[in-house]
N, C-alpha and C positions, 0 to 999 in steps of 0.2 A: 504494500500500500504506500509505503514511504517513497518507493521508486516511482510509482505512478504520479504522486503529487509533485515530486522533484522534477520529473520529466515535463509535466504540464507547466510548472513555473518557469523552467528553462526555455520552453518553447514560446511562452508569452513574452519573456524578456528578450528572446532572440528576435521576435517580430517587432517589438518596440524599438530595439536597437537598429534593426534594418530600416525602419521608418525614419528614425532620427538621423542616422548616418548612412543614407542611401548612396550618396556620391562616393564617400570613401570605400564603402562596400564594393561598389562597381569597380573602383580603381584597384583594389586588392584582387578582385576576381579577374580583372583584365591582366594583371601581372601573374596570377597563378595559373591561368589556362595555358599560356605558352610553356611554362615550366613543366606542367603536368604532361603536355603533349611531348615535350622533349624526353622526359623520363619514360613515358609509355612507348615511344618510338625506339628508344635505346633497348628497352626490355624486349620488344618485338624482334628487333634485329638480332639480339643475343639468342633468343629462343629459336628463331628461324635458322641461324647459322648452326646451332647445336643439332637441330633436326636434320639439316643437310649433311652434317658430319656422320650422323647415325645412318643415313641412307647410303653414304659412301662406304661405310664399314660393312653394311649388309650386302652391297654389290661386290665387295672385294673379299669375299670369304674363300676364294679359291686358293689364296696364299696361306690361309690359316689352317687348312685341313691337313692333317698328317698323312704322309705317304704310307700306304699299307706295307707292312714288312712281312718277313717269313715267319713271324711269331704265330700267325693264325694256323699255319700248318703244324707247328710244334704243339699248339694247344689242341688241335684236332687229334693229333696222335696221342696226347695225354688222355683225352676223353675216351678214345677207343681202348686204351690200356685199362683205364678205370672201369669201363663197362665190362671188359673181360674179367677183371678181378672181382667185380660184383657178382657176375654170373657164377664164377667158381666158388665164391663164398656161399651163394644161395644153394648150389649143388651140395657143398659140404654140409650145410645145415640140414638139408633134406635127408642126406645119408645119415647124419648123426642123430637125427630125431627118432627114427625107429629103434636104433640101438639103445638110446636112453630110455625109451618106453619099456623095452625088454628088461633092462636092469631094474626098473622100478617094480616089475611084476615079480 
């Protein structure tokens, strides 16, 4: 509630101040507009240049991609060895399971 009353008082005082000092208000406004346009234009230039650099990086990805090496063949060989080892372990487990059941009886 205090904020509402404070805002209303500030708005009324602002309107009275603009009515009394209309010409100085316009003078300040006429000085602030070019400054605001200068800052806004500088910000737009900076952001546009940054976006342009990002598109250059996106188009220039051919130099960043690593050249595939012979590691893929090495890893494929390791995978095949591990698959064979897994199959032998499964077969050993199947063979060991009936023997363990006979020992329990």
